[in-house]
TINU-392349 format. One record per atom (N, C-alpha, C): x, y, z; residue in one letter. Coordinates in pm, whole numbers, padded with zeros to 5 digits, always signed. Layout:
residues N
XYZa/...
//
This chain:
residues 150
-01356+01460+00417m/-01449+01367+00479m/-01566+01380+00503m/-01592+01540+00514n/-01690+01589+00583n/-01780+01624+00458n/-01755+01601+00291k/-01801+01559+00181k/-01845+01474+00129k/-01835+01352+00173i/-01862+01210+00197i/-01967+01190+00325i/-01979+01288+00422s/-01991+01243+00543s/-02184+01215+00595s/-02229+01303+00457l/-02373+01300+00465l/-02409+01169+00392l/-02394+01142+00255p/-02419+01023+00243p/-02389+00912+00281p/-02245+00894+00385i/-02228+00786+00467i/-02316+00756+00626i/-02349+00874+00665r/-02507+00872+00749r/-02615+00856+00711r/-02655+00883+00563f/-02756+00775+00495f/-02776+00678+00455f/-02652+00645+00458g/-02627+00484+00445g/-02624+00415+00541g/-02589+00473+00666l/-02610+00389+00783l/-02745+00398+00811l/-02808+00497+00794v/-02994+00510+00837v/-03064+00391+00694v/-03005+00406+00663t/-03061+00338+00521t/-03089+00145+00488t/-02980+00172+00578s/-02926-00015+00587s/-03001-00074+00722s/-02997+00049+00834a/-03103+00014+00953a/-03200-00001+00912a/-03254+00048+00804v/-03446+00059+00800v/-03404-00067+00759v/-03328-00126+00663l/-03345-00232+00601l/-03308-00375+00634l/-03252-00362+00731i/-03237-00443+00869i/-03325-00505+00918i/-03381-00353+01001a/-03513-00400+01102a/-03637-00470+00965a/-03664-00426+00846y/-03755-00456+00775y/-03741-00613+00815y/-03634-00634+00755f/-03578-00788+00751f/-03655-00866+00880f/-03618-00818+00937l/-03603-00889+01122l/-03758-00900+01128l/-03851-00789+01104v/-03976-00784+01098v/-04063-00909+00986v/-04012-00915+00904l/-04013-01010+00811l/-04021-01147+00875l/-03867-01149+00960a/-03869-01295+01043a/-03928-01278+01139a/-04011-01225+01232l/-04084-01209+01367l/-04190-01273+01264l/-04229-01241+01136f/-04368-01291+01059f/-04352-01419+01022f/-04218-01466+00978h/-04205-01581+00885h/-04201-01569+00772h/-04201-01418+00710k/-04192-01422+00579k/-04038-01341+00482k/-03946-01434+00552h/-03853-01381+00490h/-03801-01447+00402h/-03915-01507+00399t/-03795-01681+00335t/-03855-01646+00155t/-03976-01525+00221n/-04041-01517+00058n/-03983-01443-00060n/-03905-01467-00131p/-03832-01373-00235p/-03900-01196-00276p/-04085-01258-00265a/-04129-01057-00311a/-04122-01042-00214a/-04140-01064-00101f/-04121-00920-00013f/-03985-00831-00004f/-03892-00903-00130s/-03747-00853-00068s/-03812-00702-00193s/-03882-00683-00287f/-03918-00566-00357f/-03904-00429-00284f/-03952-00506-00168f/-03960-00360-00032f/-03836-00250-00055f/-03707-00380-00009n/-03608-00335-00034n/-03520-00176-00125n/-03629-00270-00240a/-03546-00188-00313a/-03647+00033-00318a/-03784-00021-00274l/-03802+00130-00188l/-03751+00154-00086l/-03734+00080+00018i/-03624+00178+00089i/-03508+00189+00045i/-03442+00152-00053t/-03322+00192-00043t/-03323+00293-00219t/-03465+00291-00258a/-03474+00461-00306a/-03483+00565-00262a/-03616+00519-00185f/-03568+00653-00051f/-03536+00680+00016f/-03417+00599+00093g/-03278+00667+00121g/-03229+00758+00046g/-03189+00713-00043i/-03096+00815-00185i/-03141+00892-00235i/-03270+00896-00219y/-03351+01039-00265y/-03339+01121-00170y/-03359+01114-00025e/-03300+01221+00107e/-03187+01214+00098e/-03083+01135+00063a/-02943+01215+00087a/-02962+01321-00006a/-02918+01299-00145i/-02987+01377-00264i/-03000+01496-00250i/-03143+01463-00183r/-03220+01635-00149r/-03175+01711-00023r/-03127+01630+00085f/-03048+01710+00184f/-02892+01766+00084f/-02824+01711+00019k/-02718+01766-00056k/-02788+01898-00132k/-02906+01869-00196k/-02919+01966-00263k/-02931+02084-00179k/-02992+02083-00102l/-03063+02180+00023l/-02872+02245+00064l/-02770+02132+00110e/-02673+02215+00183e/-02638+02282+00076e/-02572+02242-00007n/-02510+02305-00179n/-02602+02339-00285n/-02734+02428-00287s/-02793+02467-00351s/-02705+02542-00494s/-02629+02657-00454d/-02523+02708-00549d/-02436+02568-00644d/-02385+02531-00581d/-02284+02384-00649d/-02321+02323-00648d/-02491+02267-00624f/-02525+02132-00647f/-02537+02117-00790f/-02449+02008-00849s/-02483+01957-01031s/-02504+01809-00986s/-02497+01738-01096y/-02564+01633-01111y/-02456+01513-01086y/-02363+01539-01120g/-02230+01433-01033g/-02220+01449-00907g/-02211+01584-00851e/-02207+01577-00704e/-02357+01479-00599e/-02454+01491-00721g/-02549+01432-00682g/-02559+01301-00713g/-02512+01265-00844f/-02532+01108-00830f/-02412+01074-00776f/-02299+01095-00749k/-02185+01036-00597k/-02244+01053-00486k/-02330+01123-00418t/-02391+01127-00260t/-02454+01017-00308t/-02548+00925-00412g/-02657+00851-00412g/-02562+00697-00402g/-02502+00709-00494l/-02382+00574-00552l/-02351+00549-00396l/-02268+00657-00285i/-02216+00610-00223i/-02332+00601-00061i/-02466+00668-00049t/-02548+00623-00016t/-02571+00488-00011t/-02623+00438-00159g/-02653+00262-00146g/-02545+00154-00134g/-02426+00222-00191t/-02328+00147-00139t/-02272+00096-00017t/-02292+00206+00119v/-02212+00185+00212v/-02417+00097+00270v/-02545+00108+00239a/-02624+00041+00280a/-02649-00138+00211a/-02610-00129+00153t/-02592-00219+00034t/-02485-00389+00159t/-02359-00264+00167l/-02254-00363+00197l/-02292-00398+00360l/-02370-00319+00424l/-02390-00326+00577l/-02497-00408+00556l/-02612-00415+00483f/-02715-00493+00497f/-02636-00624+00399f/-02512-00642+00315t/-02468-00783+00338t/-02437-00841+00422t/-02363-00760+00475i/-02278-00865+00620i/-02369-00875+00667i/-02504-00814+00725f/-02584-00888+00759f/-02655-00986+00765f/-02690-01003+00649f/-02771-01102+00561f/-02668-01210+00560f/-02506-01200+00523l/-02458-01317+00568l/-02418-01389+00706l/-02473-01347+00820f/-02408-01264+00947f/-02581-01392+00964f/-02677-01336+00944y/-02809-01415+01001y/-02832-01535+00965y/-02823-01547+00801a/-02801-01693+00718a/-02699-01758+00784a/-02547-01736+00858t/-02475-01822+00892t/-02498-01826+01046t/-02525-01778+01113e/-02459-01762+01278e/-02598-01757+01300e/-02662-01620+01284f/-02803-01678+01335f/-02946-01746+01313f/-02900-01745+01196n/-03020-01905+01130n/-03008-01956+01081n/-02953-02097+01089p/-02853-02115+01009p/-02984-02221+00881p/-03063-02203+00934n/-03161-02334+00901n/-03291-02208+00720n/-03252-02104+00808f/-03337-01993+00701f/-03251-02070+00533f/-03167-02028+00503l/-03059-02068+00368l/-03193-02218+00271l/-03150-02293+00333p/-03251-02392+00294p/-03386-02356+00294p/-03415-02321+00422e/-03626-02272+00330e/-03599-02243+00261e/-03518-02093+00227l/-03521-02014+00149l/-03562-02071-00026l/-03468-02109-00027l/-03397-02266-00162l/-03489-02365-00183l/-03586-02381-00081k/-03689-02486-00100k/-03791-02403-00118k/-03827-02297-00074l/-03915-02209-00172l/-03951-02154-00311l/-03810-02119-00358m/-03800-02110-00477m/-03797-02169-00514m/-03784-02306-00538n/-03823-02410-00579n/-03710-02459-00666n/-03598-02393-00650g/-03495-02402-00763g/-03376-02495-00828g/-03390-02604-00686g/-03361-02677-00701g/-03152-02733-00724g/-03150-02539-00731l/-03003-02520-00752l/-02916-02556-00622l/-02819-02584-00702g/-02665-02630-00548g/-02636-02495-00497g/-02731-02386-00462a/-02684-02285-00392a/-02633-02273-00239a/-02522-02249-00228d/-02479-02203-00111d/-02467-02061-00066d/-02447-02056+00097v/-02411-01910+00162v/-02388-01806+00036v/-02269-01821-00002g/-02173-01761-00037g/-02234-01754-00221g/-02322-01794-00229l/-02373-01724-00387l/-02512-01670-00354l/-02553-01662-00285v/-02726-01637-00200v/-02700-01503-00179v/-02542-01465-00148t/-02516-01355-00013t/-02471-01277-00173t/-02350-01348-00278f/-02321-01281-00356f/-02471-01186-00453f/-02551-01256-00506v/-02698-01220-00525v/-02722-01139-00474v/-02749-01092-00345v/-02813-00987-00230v/-02716-00877-00292v/-02614-00924-00256a/-02527-00756-00310a/-02559-00724-00437a/-02512-00815-00555i/-02577-00752-00680i/-02703-00670-00713i/-02796-00770-00587m/-02898-00646-00685m/-02913-00580-00557m/-02896-00551-00464g/-02812-00439-00381g/-02739-00283-00443g/-02657-00364-00549f/-02587-00253-00609f/-02691-00243-00734f/-02697-00299-00794a/-02796-00279-00937a/-02917-00192-00885a/-03014-00235-00759t/-03074-00095-00663t/-03046+00024-00747t/-02926+00044-00632t/-02848+00181-00584t/-02777+00256-00750t/-02776+00163-00866v/-02743+00254-00969v/-02872+00281-01019v/-02981+00186-01013v/-03114+00228-01093v/-03188+00312-00991v/-03205+00346-00914s/-03199+00407-00819s/-03204+00567-00818s/-03039+00609-00794t/-02994+00681-00818t/-03002+00768-00958t/-02990+00706-01072l/-03049+00724-01219l/-03182+00815-01202l/-03270+00754-01138t/-03349+00767-01165t/-03388+00872-01067t/-03388+00906-00952v/-03403+01050-00832v/-03307+01104-00916v/-03205+01127-00937m/-03142+01199-01035m/-03169+01322-01178m/-03364+01250-01152q/-03429+01307-01300q/-03446+01442-01231q/-03486+01429-01068l/-03604+01513-01002l/-03517+01624-00983l/-03373+01567-00968f/-03282+01724-00905f/-03174+01797-00997f/-03191+01743-01103k/-03126+01768-01227k/-03107+01937-01218k/-03049+01968-01282k/-03095+02103-01355k/-03098+02115-01467k/-03230+02154-01509s/-03247+02156-01698s/-03251+02273-01745s/-03257+02288-01848g/-03224+02408-01927g/-03383+02445-02015g/-03463+02394-02053n/-03534+02391-02077n/-03662+02479-01969n/-03588+02449-01836i/-03780+02496-01778i/-03653+02557-01686i/-03723+02735-01615p/-03658+02780-01520p/-03632+02724-01387p/-03553+02702-01309q/-03571+02690-01239q/-03554+02763-01116q/-03619+02697-00992k/-03647+02785-00828k/-03541+02832-00798k/-03512+02894-00761q/-03372+02943-00657q/-03409+02912-00516q/
//
């Protein structure tokens, strides 16, 4: 349990920041604009970056690419799952008018329901997690070309 407690803690904090950002957007009635969801990727990437950075500081001798990758995936997965659960609760219980407003703004004319939109939110979160983890690990991996600082 001790090995995964760090990414779970960072995943909890990242999801809290994602939820807070969503609620701030909701205060200004901007949460129905999908363009603002791009910042979610930056929040998730920063949470993954910090988790991997702390993991490397914690285990500088035993740190490997696989260990960092696992840390990033767990952090992003926890954040995505918690934010998706919040999103589902928000769209169904707290603000039932949210989804029709979102779909009207997108002009898709799709017959999307809350399940499909929640699924898309989850898939976007998982994709962001994988891409962010791969990107961040480029900063922390050991290279055979350049001498590593200890």
